[in-house]
TIVO-973079 format. One record per residue (C-alpha): residue number from 1; chain; y negated, x, z. Coordinates in steps of 0.2 Angstrom, whole numbers, plus 2048, in hexadecimal, padded with zeros to 3 digits. Layout:
<atoms>
<atom resi="NUM" chain="A" y="Y" x="X" z="Z"/>
...
</atoms>
This chain:
<atoms>
<atom resi="1" chain="A" y="18A" x="2F0" z="F1D"/>
<atom resi="2" chain="A" y="191" x="2FB" z="F0F"/>
<atom resi="3" chain="A" y="197" x="2F3" z="EFF"/>
<atom resi="4" chain="A" y="1AA" x="2F3" z="EFD"/>
<atom resi="5" chain="A" y="1B4" x="2F5" z="EED"/>
<atom resi="6" chain="A" y="1C4" x="2ED" z="EE8"/>
<atom resi="7" chain="A" y="1CF" x="2F8" z="EDE"/>
<atom resi="8" chain="A" y="1DB" x="2EE" z="ED4"/>
<atom resi="9" chain="A" y="1EB" x="2F1" z="ECA"/>
<atom resi="10" chain="A" y="1F0" x="2E4" z="EBD"/>
<atom resi="11" chain="A" y="202" x="2E0" z="EBA"/>
<atom resi="12" chain="A" y="20A" x="2D5" z="EAB"/>
<atom resi="13" chain="A" y="21A" x="2CE" z="EA7"/>
<atom resi="14" chain="A" y="228" x="2C5" z="EAF"/>
<atom resi="15" chain="A" y="229" x="2D3" z="EBD"/>
<atom resi="16" chain="A" y="217" x="2D2" z="EC0"/>
<atom resi="17" chain="A" y="217" x="2CA" z="ED1"/>
<atom resi="18" chain="A" y="225" x="2D6" z="ED8"/>
<atom resi="19" chain="A" y="21C" x="2E5" z="ED1"/>
<atom resi="20" chain="A" y="20C" x="2E0" z="ED9"/>
<atom resi="21" chain="A" y="214" x="2DC" z="EE9"/>
<atom resi="22" chain="A" y="21D" x="2ED" z="EE9"/>
<atom resi="23" chain="A" y="20E" x="2F6" z="EE5"/>
<atom resi="24" chain="A" y="204" x="2F0" z="EF3"/>
<atom resi="25" chain="A" y="212" x="2F8" z="EFE"/>
<atom resi="26" chain="A" y="20C" x="309" z="EF6"/>
<atom resi="27" chain="A" y="1FB" x="305" z="EF9"/>
<atom resi="28" chain="A" y="1FD" x="303" z="F0C"/>
<atom resi="29" chain="A" y="207" x="312" z="F0D"/>
<atom resi="30" chain="A" y="1F9" x="31C" z="F05"/>
<atom resi="31" chain="A" y="1EC" x="315" z="F10"/>
<atom resi="32" chain="A" y="1F8" x="31A" z="F20"/>
<atom resi="33" chain="A" y="1FA" x="32B" z="F18"/>
<atom resi="34" chain="A" y="1E7" x="32E" z="F16"/>
<atom resi="35" chain="A" y="1E3" x="326" z="F27"/>
<atom resi="36" chain="A" y="1D6" x="31A" z="F1F"/>
<atom resi="37" chain="A" y="1CD" x="30F" z="F29"/>
<atom resi="38" chain="A" y="1CE" x="2FF" z="F1E"/>
<atom resi="39" chain="A" y="1DE" x="2F7" z="F1D"/>
<atom resi="40" chain="A" y="1DA" x="2E9" z="F10"/>
<atom resi="41" chain="A" y="1E8" x="2E8" z="F02"/>
<atom resi="42" chain="A" y="1F1" x="2DA" z="EF9"/>
<atom resi="43" chain="A" y="1F9" x="2D3" z="EEB"/>
<atom resi="44" chain="A" y="1F5" x="2C3" z="EE2"/>
<atom resi="45" chain="A" y="1FF" x="2B9" z="ED5"/>
<atom resi="46" chain="A" y="1F4" x="2B2" z="EC9"/>
<atom resi="47" chain="A" y="201" x="2AA" z="EBD"/>
<atom resi="48" chain="A" y="214" x="2AC" z="EBA"/>
<atom resi="49" chain="A" y="210" x="2BB" z="EAE"/>
<atom resi="50" chain="A" y="201" x="2C4" z="EB7"/>
<atom resi="51" chain="A" y="1FD" x="2CA" z="EC8"/>
<atom resi="52" chain="A" y="1F2" x="2D7" z="ED1"/>
<atom resi="53" chain="A" y="1F4" x="2E3" z="EDF"/>
<atom resi="54" chain="A" y="1E4" x="2E8" z="EE7"/>
<atom resi="55" chain="A" y="1DC" x="2F4" z="EF4"/>
<atom resi="56" chain="A" y="1CA" x="2F4" z="EFC"/>
<atom resi="57" chain="A" y="1C1" x="303" z="EFF"/>
<atom resi="58" chain="A" y="1AF" x="307" z="F05"/>
<atom resi="59" chain="A" y="1A3" x="30A" z="EF5"/>
<atom resi="60" chain="A" y="1A1" x="31D" z="EFB"/>
<atom resi="61" chain="A" y="1B3" x="320" z="EFA"/>
<atom resi="62" chain="A" y="1B7" x="317" z="EEA"/>
<atom resi="63" chain="A" y="1B7" x="327" z="EDF"/>
<atom resi="64" chain="A" y="1C4" x="330" z="EEA"/>
<atom resi="65" chain="A" y="1CF" x="321" z="EE9"/>
<atom resi="66" chain="A" y="1CC" x="31E" z="ED7"/>
<atom resi="67" chain="A" y="1D1" x="32F" z="ED3"/>
<atom resi="68" chain="A" y="1E0" x="330" z="EDE"/>
<atom resi="69" chain="A" y="1E7" x="31E" z="EDA"/>
<atom resi="70" chain="A" y="1E1" x="31A" z="EC9"/>
<atom resi="71" chain="A" y="1DD" x="307" z="ECA"/>
<atom resi="72" chain="A" y="1DC" x="2FD" z="EBA"/>
<atom resi="73" chain="A" y="1CB" x="2F7" z="EC0"/>
<atom resi="74" chain="A" y="1BF" x="2F3" z="ECF"/>
<atom resi="75" chain="A" y="1B3" x="2E6" z="ED4"/>
<atom resi="76" chain="A" y="1A7" x="2E3" z="EE3"/>
<atom resi="77" chain="A" y="1B2" x="2DC" z="EF2"/>
<atom resi="78" chain="A" y="1A9" x="2CC" z="EF8"/>
<atom resi="79" chain="A" y="1B1" x="2C7" z="F09"/>
</atoms>
C-alpha cells in the first residue's frame, strides 16, 4: 500500500473553528473538480483558539496538491 500524506492548514483565533470548517468545504470542492479518487478531508477543533482543516492524498500526488493548495504543513497519514 502506498503511503498517504495528510496536508494540514492551521487556523488560530476566535474564528478558528468556523474558518477550518469552511476551509474543508473548499477542499472537498477541489477534490470534486479534480476527480481525485481519495475523498478524505476533515477539520478538528483542538481548543477554543486553534483548529485545523486537512486533506489526505497519495504520497505520489503530494507535490501537485502542495503546490496548488499551499498547506501549512503535512504529515504521514496513519489510519
